[in-house]
C-alpha positions in Angstrom: -2.5 40.4 -17.9 -2.7 43.7 -19.9 0.8 44.7 -18.8 2.1 41.2 -19.7 0.7 41.5 -23.2 2.1 45.1 -23.4 5.6 44.1 -22.5 5.5 40.6 -24.0 8.7 40.9 -25.9 11.1 42.0 -23.1 9.4 39.6 -20.7 9.8 36.6 -23.0 13.4 37.5 -24.0 14.2 37.9 -20.4 12.8 34.5 -19.5 14.8 32.9 -22.3 18.0 34.6 -21.2 17.4 33.6 -17.6 16.8 30.0 -18.7 20.0 29.7 -20.7 22.1 31.5 -18.1 20.9 29.2 -15.3 21.3 26.1 -17.4 24.9 26.9 -18.2 25.8 27.8 -14.6 23.8 25.2 -12.7 25.4 22.0 -11.3 24.8 18.7 -13.1 21.6 17.3 -11.7 22.3 13.8 -13.0 25.6 13.7 -11.2 24.0 15.0 -8.0 21.5 12.2 -8.1 24.2 9.7 -8.8 26.3 11.0 -5.8 23.3 10.9 -3.5 23.0 7.1 -3.8 20.2 4.7 -4.2 18.5 4.4 -0.8 19.7 7.4 1.4 18.2 5.9 4.6 17.9 8.3 7.6 20.9 8.1 10.0 18.7 6.7 12.8 17.7 3.7 10.7 19.1 0.4 12.1 21.1 -0.6 9.0 22.6 2.9 8.7 23.6 2.7 12.4 25.3 -0.6 11.6 27.3 0.9 8.8 28.2 3.9 11.0 29.5 1.6 13.8 31.8 -0.2 11.3 32.9 3.0 9.7 33.8 4.6 13.1 35.7 1.5 14.0 37.7 1.6 10.7 36.0 -1.6 9.6 33.5 -0.2 7.2 35.1 -2.0 4.2 33.2 -2.9 1.1 33.3 -6.5 -0.2 32.9 -7.4 -3.9 33.2 -10.8 -5.3 34.8 -12.2 -8.4 32.5 -15.1 -9.4 33.5 -18.0 -11.6 30.6 -20.0 -13.0 32.4 -23.0 -14.6 31.0 -25.2 -17.3 32.2 -28.3 -15.6 33.7 -29.2 -12.3 36.8 -27.4 -11.0 39.9 -29.1 -12.6 43.6 -28.3 -12.6 43.4 -26.0 -15.6 40.6 -24.0 -14.0 42.5 -23.9 -10.7 45.6 -22.5 -12.5 43.5 -19.8 -14.3 41.8 -18.7 -11.1 45.0 -18.7 -9.1 46.6 -16.5 -11.8 43.8 -14.0 -11.5 44.0 -14.1 -7.7 47.8 -13.3 -8.0 47.0 -10.4 -10.2 44.4 -9.1 -7.8 46.9 -9.2 -5.0 49.2 -6.9 -6.9 46.5 -4.2 -7.5 47.2 -2.2 -4.3 44.8 0.5 -3.0 41.9 0.5 -2.6 42.1 -3.3 -2.3 42.6 -4.2 1.3 42.7 -8.0 1.1 42.0 -10.9 -1.2 40.6 -14.2 0.1 42.3 -16.9 -1.9 39.9 -19.8 -2.4 42.7 -22.3 -2.5 44.7 -21.1 0.5 43.6 -23.9 2.7 40.9 -26.5 3.1 38.7 -24.2 5.2 38.6 -21.4 2.6 38.1 -23.9 -0.2 35.1 -25.4 1.6 33.6 -21.9 1.9 34.5 -20.5 -1.5 34.1 -23.5 -3.8 30.5 -24.8 -4.2 29.8 -28.4 -3.3 29.3 -29.3 -7.0 32.6 -27.6 -7.8 31.1 -25.5 -10.5 31.2 -22.1 -8.7 34.2 -20.4 -7.2 34.2 -17.1 -5.3 37.1 -14.7 -4.8 36.0 -12.1 -2.2 37.8 -8.7 -2.5 37.8 -6.4 0.5 37.9 -2.7 -0.6 38.6 0.3 1.6 37.2 3.1 -0.5 34.2 5.2 -1.6 31.5 4.0 -3.8 33.1 5.7 -6.7 36.5 4.0 -6.0 34.8 0.6 -5.7 33.2 1.1 -9.1 36.5 2.3 -10.7 38.2 -0.7 -9.2 35.5 -3.0 -10.7 36.0 -1.4 -14.1 39.8 -1.9 -13.8 39.3 -5.6 -12.9 36.9 -6.0 -15.8 39.3 -4.6 -18.4 42.7 -5.8 -17.0 41.9 -9.2 -15.5 38.6 -10.6 -16.6 39.0 -9.1 -20.1 36.1 -10.9 -21.8 36.4 -14.2 -20.0 33.2 -16.2 -20.3 31.0 -16.7 -17.2 33.2 -14.6 -14.9 31.4 -11.8 -13.1 32.0 -9.1 -10.5 29.2 -8.6 -8.1 28.4 -7.0 -4.7 25.9 -4.6 -3.1 27.9 -1.5 -4.2 28.0 -2.7 -7.9 24.3 -3.7 -8.0 23.4 -0.3 -6.6 25.6 1.4 -9.2 24.0 -0.5 -12.0 20.6 0.6 -10.7 21.8 4.2 -10.9 23.1 3.7 -14.5 19.9 2.0 -15.5 17.9 5.0 -14.1 20.0 7.5 -16.0 19.7 5.5 -19.2 16.0 5.3 -18.6 15.8 9.1 -18.2 17.4 9.7 -21.6 14.9 7.3 -23.3 12.0 8.9 -21.4 13.0 12.5 -22.4 13.2 11.6 -26.1 10.0 9.5 -26.2 8.1 12.1 -24.2 8.8 14.9 -26.6 8.1 12.8 -29.7 4.9 11.4 -28.2 3.5 14.8 -27.1 4.2 16.3 -30.5 2.4 13.5 -32.2 -0.6 13.7 -29.9 -0.9 17.5 -30.2 -0.6 17.2 -33.9 -3.5 14.8 -33.9 -5.6 16.9 -31.5 -5.1 20.3 -33.0 -4.6 19.3 -36.6 -2.1 22.1 -36.8 1.6 22.2 -37.6 2.2 25.3 -35.4 0.2 24.5 -32.3 2.2 21.5 -31.0 5.4 23.6 -30.8 3.8 26.1 -28.4 3.3 23.7 -25.5 6.7 22.0 -26.2 8.6 25.3 -26.2 6.7 26.5 -23.0 7.2 23.3 -21.1 10.8 23.0 -22.4 11.6 26.3 -20.9 9.9 25.3 -17.7 11.8 22.0 -17.5 15.3 23.5 -18.1 14.6 26.4 -15.7 13.2 24.1 -13.0 16.1 21.6 -13.4 18.6 24.4 -12.9 16.8 25.9 -9.9 16.6 22.4 -8.2 20.3 21.8 -8.9 21.2 25.1 -7.2 18.9 24.2 -4.3 20.6 20.9 -3.8 24.0 22.7 -3.6 22.9 25.6 -1.5 20.3 24.1 0.9 20.9 20.3 0.8 17.6 19.9 -1.2 16.7 16.1 -1.5 17.6 14.4 -4.8 17.4 10.9 -6.2 17.2 9.1 -9.5 13.5 9.8 -9.5 13.9 13.6 -9.5 14.6 14.2 -13.1 12.4 11.5 -14.4 9.4 12.9 -12.5 10.2 16.4 -13.6 10.2 15.3 -17.2 7.0 13.2 -17.0 4.9 15.6 -14.9 6.0 18.9 -16.4 5.6 17.7 -20.0 2.4 15.9 -19.2 0.6 18.4 -17.0 2.2 21.4 -18.7 0.8 20.2 -22.0 -2.6 19.7 -20.3 -2.6 23.2 -19.1 -1.6 24.5 -22.5 -4.5 22.6 -24.0 -6.9 24.1 -21.4 -5.6 27.7 -22.3 -5.5 27.2 -26.0 -8.9 25.6 -26.1 -10.5 28.5 -24.3 -8.5 31.0 -26.4 -9.9 29.4 -29.5 -13.3 29.4 -28.0 -13.1 33.2 -27.3 -11.7 33.9 -30.7 -14.6 31.9 -32.2 -17.0 34.2 -30.3 -15.6 37.1 -32.2 -13.6 38.8 -29.5 -10.4 40.7 -30.4 -7.1 38.9 -29.7 -6.3 41.0 -26.6 -9.7 40.6 -25.1 -9.7 36.9 -25.9 -6.4 36.5 -24.0 -7.7 38.4 -21.0 -10.9 36.5 -21.0 -9.0 33.2 -21.4 -7.0 33.9 -18.3 -10.0 35.1 -16.3 -11.8 31.8 -16.9 -9.5 29.0 -17.9 -6.6 30.8 -16.2 -8.5 30.6 -12.9 -9.0 26.9 -13.4 -5.3 26.7 -14.3 -4.1 28.4 -11.1 -6.5 26.3 -8.9 -5.2 23.1 -10.5 -1.7 24.2 -10.3 -2.1 25.1 -6.7 -3.6 21.7 -5.9 -0.7 19.9 -7.7 1.8 22.2 -6.0 0.3 21.3 -2.6 0.3 17.6 -3.4 4.0 17.6 -4.2 4.9 20.2 -1.5 3.4 17.8 1.1 6.1 15.3 0.1 8.6 17.6 1.9 7.2 16.4 5.2 8.3 12.8 4.5 11.3 11.5 6.4 12.8 9.4 3.6 15.1 11.4 1.3 14.1 9.4 -1.8 10.4 10.3 -1.2 11.3 13.9 -0.4 13.2 14.1 -3.7 9.9 14.4 -5.6 9.3 17.7 -3.9 11.4 19.1 -6.8 8.2 18.7 -8.8 6.6 21.4 -6.6 9.4 23.8 -7.8 8.6 22.8 -11.4 4.9 23.5 -10.9 5.6 27.0 -9.6 7.9 27.7 -12.6 5.3 26.2 -14.9 2.6 28.6 -13.7 5.1 31.5 -14.2 6.0 30.4 -17.7 2.4 29.9 -18.7 1.5 33.3 -17.4 4.2 35.0 -19.4 5.4 33.0 -22.4 2.1 31.6 -23.4 0.4 35.0 -23.7 3.3 36.0 -25.9 2.6 33.3 -28.4 -1.2 34.1 -28.3 -0.6 37.8 -28.8 2.1 37.3 -31.5 0.7 34.5 -33.6 -3.0 35.2 -33.0 -5.2 33.0 -35.3 -2.1 31.7 -37.0 -1.4 29.8 -33.9 -3.9 27.2 -35.1 -2.7 27.2 -38.8 -3.7 25.6 -41.1 -6.7 24.1 -39.2 -9.6 26.5 -38.8 -11.2 24.4 -36.1 -9.9 22.1 -33.4 -11.4 18.9 -32.2 -10.6 19.9 -28.7 -13.1 22.8 -28.9 -16.1 20.7 -29.9 -18.6 19.6 -27.3 -17.9 16.0 -26.2 -20.4 13.6 -27.6 -19.1 10.8 -25.4 -19.5 12.8 -22.2 -22.7 14.2 -23.4 -24.0 10.7 -23.8 -22.6 9.7 -20.4 -24.3 12.6 -18.7 -27.7 11.1 -19.6 -26.8 8.2 -17.3 -24.9 10.0 -14.6 -27.2 13.1 -14.3 -30.5 11.4 -15.0 -29.9 8.1 -13.3 -27.3 8.8 -10.6 -27.8 5.6 -8.5 -27.5 3.4 -11.6 -24.3 5.4 -12.6 -22.8 4.8 -9.2 -23.6 1.1 -9.5 -21.8 0.9 -12.8 -18.7 2.4 -11.3 -19.0 -0.1 -8.3 -19.3 -3.1 -10.7 -16.1 -2.0 -12.5 -14.0 -1.2 -9.4 -15.1 -3.3 -6.5 -14.1 -6.7 -8.0 -10.7 -5.3 -8.6 -10.4 -3.9 -5.1 -11.2 -7.3 -3.6 -8.0 -8.6 -5.3 -5.8 -6.0 -3.6 -3.1 -7.6 -1.4 -0.9 -4.6 -0.6 2.2 -6.8 -1.3 5.5 -5.1 -1.6 8.8 -6.2 -3.2 12.2 -5.0 -2.0 14.2 -6.8 -4.6 16.6 -4.2 -6.0 17.8 -6.7 -8.6 14.4 -6.8 -10.2 14.7 -3.1 -10.9 17.3 -3.7 -13.7 16.8 -7.3 -14.8 19.4 -9.9 -15.7 21.4 -8.0 -18.3 24.0 -6.6 -15.9 27.1 -8.6 -14.8 26.5 -7.7 -11.2 23.1 -9.5 -11.4 24.5 -12.5 -13.3 27.2 -12.9 -10.6 24.6 -12.7 -7.8 22.5 -15.4 -9.5 25.7 -17.6 -10.0 26.3 -17.4 -6.2 22.7 -18.3 -5.5 22.9 -21.3 -7.8 26.2 -22.5 -6.4 25.8 -21.8 -2.7 22.2 -20.9 -2.0 20.3 -17.7 -2.1 21.2 -16.6 1.4 24.9 -17.0 0.9 25.1 -14.1 -1.5 24.3 -11.4 0.9 24.3 -12.4 4.6 22.7 -10.4 7.5 25.2 -8.8 9.8 24.5 -8.8 13.6 26.8 -6.2 15.2 27.6 -6.0 18.9 29.5 -2.9 20.0 30.7 -1.7 23.4 33.1 0.7 25.1 34.8 -2.3 26.7 36.3 -5.5 25.2 33.7 -8.0 24.1 36.0 -10.6 22.5 37.4 -12.1 25.6 37.5 -15.6 27.0 34.8 -14.7 29.5 32.4 -13.2 27.0 32.9 -15.2 23.8 30.8 -18.1 25.2 27.8 -15.7 25.2 28.6 -14.9 21.5 28.5 -18.7 20.8 25.2 -18.9 22.7 23.8 -16.1 20.6 25.1 -17.8 17.4 23.4 -21.1 18.5 20.1 -19.5 19.2 20.0 -17.4 16.0 20.7 -20.6 14.0 17.5 -22.0 15.4 15.4 -19.2 14.0 13.1 -20.2 11.2 14.6 -19.0 7.9 18.2 -19.1 9.1 20.5 -21.5 7.3 23.7 -21.0 9.3 25.7 -18.5 11.4 29.3 -17.5 11.1 31.0 -15.9 14.1 34.1 -15.7 16.1 33.2 -19.1 17.6 32.2 -20.7 14.3 34.1 -18.9 11.5 33.2 -21.4 8.8 29.6 -21.8 10.0 30.3 -25.1 11.7 30.3 -25.5 15.5 33.7 -25.7 17.1 33.1 -28.6 19.5 36.2 -27.8 21.5 34.4 -24.8 23.0 31.7 -26.9 24.6 32.0 -28.0 28.2 30.8 -31.5 27.6 33.5 -32.0 24.9 36.2 -30.5 27.2 35.1 -32.7 30.2 35.2 -35.7 27.9 38.8 -34.8 27.0 39.7 -34.2 30.6 38.2 -37.6 31.4 40.3 -39.2 28.7 43.4 -37.4 30.1 42.6 -38.7 33.6 42.2 -42.2 32.2 45.5 -41.9 30.5 47.0 -40.5 33.7 45.6 -43.5 35.6 47.2 -45.8 33.0 50.4 -43.9 33.4 50.3 -44.3 37.2 50.0 -48.0 36.7 52.9 -48.1 34.2 54.9 -45.9 36.5 54.3 -48.2 39.5 55.5 -51.1 37.4 58.6 -49.1 36.5 59.2 -48.3 40.1 59.0 -52.0 41.0 61.4 -52.7 38.2 63.8 -50.0 39.3 63.7 -51.2 42.9 64.8 -54.6 41.6 67.9 -53.2 40.1 71.2 -54.0 41.7 72.1 -51.6 44.6 75.2 -50.3 42.8 73.1 -49.2 39.8 70.7 -47.3 42.0 73.6 -45.7 43.9 75.3 -44.6 40.6 72.0 -43.1 39.3 71.6 -41.2 42.6 75.2 -39.8 42.5 74.8 -38.6 38.9 71.6 -36.7 39.9 69.5 -38.7 37.4 66.1 -39.9 38.2 64.9 -43.2 36.9 62.4 -42.9 33.9 59.8 -44.0 36.3 60.2 -40.8 38.3 60.0 -38.7 35.1 56.6 -40.3 34.4 55.3 -39.3 37.8 56.4 -35.7 37.0 54.5 -35.8 33.7 51.4 -37.3 35.4 51.6 -34.6 38.0 51.8 -31.8 35.4 48.9 -33.3 33.5 46.8 -33.7 36.5 47.6 -30.2 37.6 46.5 -28.9 34.2 43.3 -30.9 34.4 42.7 -29.7 38.0 43.3 -26.1 37.0 40.9 -26.3 34.0 38.3 -28.0 36.1 38.7 -25.2 38.7 38.4 -22.6 36.0 35.4 -24.3 34.6 33.8 -24.5 38.1 34.4 -20.8 38.6 33.1 -19.8 35.2 29.6 -18.2 35.1 29.7 -18.5 31.3 29.8 -22.3 31.4 26.6 -22.3 33.6 24.9 -19.8 31.3 26.0 -21.1 27.9 27.5 -24.6 28.3 30.7 -23.4 26.6 34.1 -22.5 28.0 37.1 -20.8 26.3 40.3 -21.6 28.2 42.5 -18.6 29.0 45.0 -17.8 26.2 42.9 -19.4 23.4 42.2 -16.2 21.6 45.8 -15.2 21.6 46.9 -18.2 19.6 48.1 -17.7 16.0 45.4 -19.7 14.4 42.8 -17.3 15.8 44.3 -14.2 14.3 42.5 -14.5 11.0 39.2 -15.2 12.7 39.6 -12.1 14.9 40.5 -10.0 11.9 37.2 -11.0 10.3 34.7 -11.2 13.2 36.2 -8.7 15.7 36.6 -4.9 15.3 37.5 -1.8 17.2 40.3 -3.4 19.3 37.9 -6.3 20.3 35.3 -3.9 21.5 33.0 -5.1 18.8 32.1 -8.4 17.1 29.9 -9.4 14.3 27.9 -12.4 13.3 27.1 -13.3 9.7 23.7 -14.9 9.4 23.1 -16.9 6.2 19.4 -17.0 5.3 17.4 -19.8 3.7 15.5 -17.3 1.5 16.6 -14.8 -1.1 18.0 -11.8 0.9 15.8 -9.4 -1.1 12.6 -11.3 -0.4 9.7 -10.3 2.0 10.5 -13.6 3.8 14.0 -12.3 4.5 12.6 -9.2 6.2 10.4 -11.4 8.4 13.5 -13.4 9.3 15.5 -10.3 10.3 12.6 -9.4 12.7 12.9 -12.9 14.3 16.7 -12.6 14.5 16.3 -9.2 16.2 13.8 -10.7 18.7 16.1 -13.7 19.4 19.1 -11.4 19.9 17.3 -9.2 22.4 16.1 -12.3 24.3 19.4 -14.1 24.4 21.6 -11.2 25.5 19.3 -10.2 28.3 21.1 -10.6 31.7 24.4 -11.4 30.1 27.6 -9.4 29.6 26.3 -8.5 26.1 23.2 -6.8 27.5 24.7 -3.4 27.6 26.3 -3.7 24.1 24.8 -1.7 21.3 23.1 -4.1 18.8 22.7 -3.2 15.1 21.8 -5.2 12.0 23.4 -4.7 8.6 23.1 -6.2 5.1 20.5 -6.0 2.4 17.7 -7.7 4.3 18.2 -5.3 7.2 18.2 -2.4 4.8 15.0 -3.7 3.3 13.4 -4.0 6.8 14.2 -0.3 7.4 12.8 0.6 3.9 9.6 -1.3 4.8 9.2 0.5 8.1 10.1 4.0 6.8 8.1 3.8 3.6 5.0 2.6 5.4 5.3 5.4 8.0 6.0 8.0 5.4 3.2 6.9 3.2 0.6 7.2 6.0 2.0 10.6 7.2 2.4 12.2 3.7 -1.0 10.9 2.5 -2.7 12.4 5.5 -1.0 15.8 5.1 -1.6 15.8 1.4 -5.3 15.0 1.7 -6.0 17.4 4.5 -4.2 20.2 2.6 -6.1 19.4 -0.6 -9.4 19.4 1.2 -8.7 22.8 2.8 -7.6 24.4 -0.4 -10.5 23.0 -2.5 -13.0 23.9 0.2 -11.8 27.5 0.1 -11.7 27.8 -3.7 -15.1 26.1 -4.3 -16.7 27.4 -1.1 -18.0 23.9 -0.3 -17.2 21.1 2.0 -19.1 18.6 0.0 -17.4 18.8 -3.4 -13.8 18.4 -2.0 -15.0 15.2 -0.1 -16.3 13.3 -3.2 -13.5 14.7 -5.4 -10.9 13.2 -3.0 -13.0 10.1 -2.4 -13.2 9.4 -6.2 -9.4 9.8 -6.5 -8.8 7.3 -3.6 -11.2 4.9 -5.3 -9.3 5.3 -8.6 -5.9 4.9 -6.9 -6.6 1.6 -5.1 -8.3 0.2 -8.1 -5.3 1.1 -10.2 -2.9 -0.5 -7.7 -5.0 -3.6 -7.7 -4.7 -3.8 -11.5 -0.9 -3.3 -11.2 -0.7 -6.2 -8.7 -2.6 -8.4 -11.1 -0.2 -7.6 -13.9 3.1 -7.8 -12.1 2.4 -10.4 -9.4 0.0 -12.7 -11.1 1.2 -12.0 -14.6 5.0 -11.7 -14.2 5.5 -13.5 -10.9 7.1 -10.7 -8.9 6.9 -10.7 -5.1 4.8 -7.6 -5.1 4.8 -4.0 -6.2 8.2 -2.3 -5.7 8.3 -0.7 -2.3 8.6 2.9 -3.6 5.8 2.6 -6.1 2.7 3.0 -3.9 4.0 6.2 -2.4 4.9 7.8 -5.8 1.9 6.3 -7.5 -0.5 7.8 -5.0 1.1 11.2 -5.1 1.2 11.3 -8.9 -2.3 10.0 -9.4 -4.0 12.1 -6.8 -2.1 15.3 -7.5 -2.6 15.0 -11.2 -6.0 13.4 -11.2 -7.4 16.2 -9.0 -6.7 18.5 -12.0 -9.4 16.9 -14.1 -12.1 17.1 -11.4 -11.1 20.8 -11.0 -11.4 21.3 -14.8 -15.0 19.9 -14.7 -16.2 21.3 -11.4 -14.7 24.8 -11.8 -16.6 25.0 -15.1 -19.7 23.7 -13.2 -19.1 26.5 -10.6 -18.9 29.1 -13.4 -22.1 27.9 -15.1 -24.0 27.6 -11.8 -22.9 31.1 -10.8 -24.4 32.3 -14.0 -27.8 31.2 -12.8 -28.2 27.6 -14.1 -29.6 24.8 -12.1 -27.2 22.2 -10.7 -28.5 19.7 -13.3 -28.1 22.0 -16.3 -24.8 23.4 -15.1 -23.2 19.9 -14.7 -24.6 18.8 -18.1 -23.1 21.9 -19.9 -19.8 21.5 -18.0 -19.5 17.9 -19.1 -20.2 18.8 -22.8 -17.8 21.7 -22.8 -14.9 20.1 -20.8 -15.3 16.4 -21.8 -13.0 16.5 -24.8 -10.5 18.7 -23.1 -10.3 16.3 -20.1 -10.1 13.2 -22.2 -7.4 14.7 -24.4 -5.5 15.9 -21.4 -5.7 12.5 -19.7 -4.5 10.7 -22.9 -1.6 13.1 -23.2 -0.6 12.8 -19.6 -1.0 9.0 -19.8 1.2 9.2 -22.9 4.0 11.0 -21.0 4.0 8.3 -18.3 3.9 5.7 -21.0 7.3 7.1 -22.1 8.6 5.6 -18.9 7.8 2.0 -20.0 10.9 1.6 -22.2 13.1 2.9 -19.4 14.0 -0.6 -18.2 13.6 0.4 -14.5 10.9 -1.8 -13.0 9.6 0.7 -10.4 9.2 3.4 -13.1 7.3 0.9 -15.3 5.0 0.1 -12.3 4.4 3.7 -11.4 3.6 4.4 -15.1 1.2 1.5 -15.0 -0.6 2.8 -12.0 -0.8 6.4 -13.3 -1.9 5.4 -16.8 -4.5 3.0 -15.5 -5.7 5.6 -13.0 -5.9 8.5 -15.5 -7.8 6.5 -18.1 -10.1 5.0 -15.5 -10.7 8.4 -14.0 -11.1 10.3 -17.3 -13.4 7.7 -19.0 -15.4 6.2 -16.1 -15.1 7.6 -12.6 -15.1 11.3 -13.5 -18.0 11.3 -16.1 -20.1 8.8 -14.2 -19.5 9.2 -10.4 -18.7 12.9 -10.0 -21.8 14.2 -11.9 -24.0 11.6 -10.1 -22.7 12.7 -6.7 -23.2 16.4 -7.7 -26.8 16.1 -8.8 -27.6 13.8 -5.8 -26.7 16.6 -3.4 -28.5 19.2 -5.5 -28.1 22.7 -3.9 -26.6 21.0 -0.9 -23.4 20.5 -2.9 -22.4 24.0 -1.7 -22.8 23.2 2.0 -22.2 24.9 4.3 -22.0 27.9 2.0 -24.5 29.4 -0.3 -24.1 29.2 -4.1 -22.2 32.2 -5.5 -24.2 34.4 -7.8 -22.6 36.7 -10.4 -24.0 40.2 -10.2 -24.1 40.4 -13.9 -25.1 37.3 -15.7 -23.8 38.5 -19.0 -20.2 37.8 -19.6 -18.0 40.8 -19.8 
């Protein structure tokens, strides 16, 4: 520290130059997050495999829909307007691959015009990247829709793009609100015009430097990135960075107040509060570094915060001493004393309960937390639309589809079957129909569209009983024809001999003879079909039969284009669900569809085909599986790592246990509160799927700071010779105001997420804010001291208490 103070000017100037240089040269982190996409599921996820199969087969086209929500029923004028738009769409060219005209024929009209005639869809198939799809949508908006009322563009790609835009807009709001809020809070805490600028400058340098380094890491090493990356960097670095600055400034003021020279005060500050700072920073670093072991790229993207923490410790070790040494006492001008340096009366009062009556203190904490814990449901929501609300056209269009056609029609589940041999043949298609029929029976399935039922309605002509009925009708007709022919023969035999001789000489056969030929041909066809049906294994297995040549007919070309791919080596089924495709019920239905598919294709020609499931509901199933697995894995790694580090630093196995236990109690209580607010209060399906993971990491990694602030001061006082009871009392009085102030400031930075408009960020903020206030005002001052005094000297087990060789402070 002496050398840092000595070379403070060149070090600080160098840091500023480095920050500016990297900021100018670094890639755009916002653009990197946008390019990375919304979900970034691993390649081995089922829904990603489905997308890969279609992409490899050249069938990975994106579909967006132009949705007309009419005021009244579809009339001639509306038809003309929609048809004019369709004609314009057909002239767009690349990347538009095809336009499905709702008025092309009765079949398309029945699919694309709602039963009440108030909603009309125009599906647009696009062969292009996400960026090209968005550009096309913008072009359609400006050139074709052009302000028309109740006409929307929607689709999965457009909804995801709006989520990205909402997140970026939310980031801008969060940045501005965070800076203003922190400045106001610091002004109130330090009662100084100068002091608030110091943390903001230090943390501002940290944020810019961290953002640049992370952006380079993304380019160089494929570092994970998502919409959460920048927002978390802002919230955590400004929040925790300000907390650390308060810790250092408070101790610096305390040392100056003790009459120490500025240089000695700085050195002493970093020996005491600096040690706490590095322990806390290491704990937070480990917490976010542990995220790197997650499998899900979105979760891993928060590992960027670990980079930020490392940079923060560097800046606070270099730039902060510069301000201390340069401004000296003027750093706190015009205030001569700071509220943050006074002993905490609140914590002093709470110590009488927690230290003197530990059991009662624990019961108070239990009374507050246990009832809330009993309401915890662990319910998750996967509704992406909830993230951005109803203000976007893509969401309005989705709701219009749901209102007109049903929730499941908006985004069907894709069941893909792919093989290295042809699957769409007359011998195998009956098994596809069998699969379609069985999937339609699954609870939660409304209908199935496939190569055998392109409109969702069963094609009776494929079923053997129908065909046998038709053959029977033909045989009956043939029988009637035989009778008629017999009558004709009798009539012809009654003709004069000269007429019969003339007909024979001319080579003509009497019309009764022609009838026999026709009957023979008809009976031959019936016989051949019956023979084919008798030889068909498919008819015995499925009850359906596709006559040879059926799939080569012209009327089947459009069906094959839609439901077959990869030169007929693959086929897809579109499953329309009863429930909202984003709902938890839809995830359960996909599971049932998967089970039904595996059961039906067993011991059939489809058994060796690769099966994959696509669509929003399938993606959400993967999200559920991966997020649950990652949560368990990351939490385990994080808690074990924290325990090891805390055990080494505090030389105790006991303290880390109840520190971590208190944080777990706080987290689950906070999530329970969030569930009550968003499920019971606002009616959401549950907490957004990513929120528990990020909420846990944020709250535990940040909350552990405050227990370290308190217990490291406790360790310092106990090492000076105080009893456990006296040491914890003194520590509570000295650190109470600092911790409460730090908790309020950190909660404030997360509160800046509230106006972001992104639901998951609002929910994460709710959990963290609730947790920080609960921890700082109840759990930490009541439970931690009570646990500490209950163990007495055993709190250091299995080690012995450290004793300073010199009790007097140097």
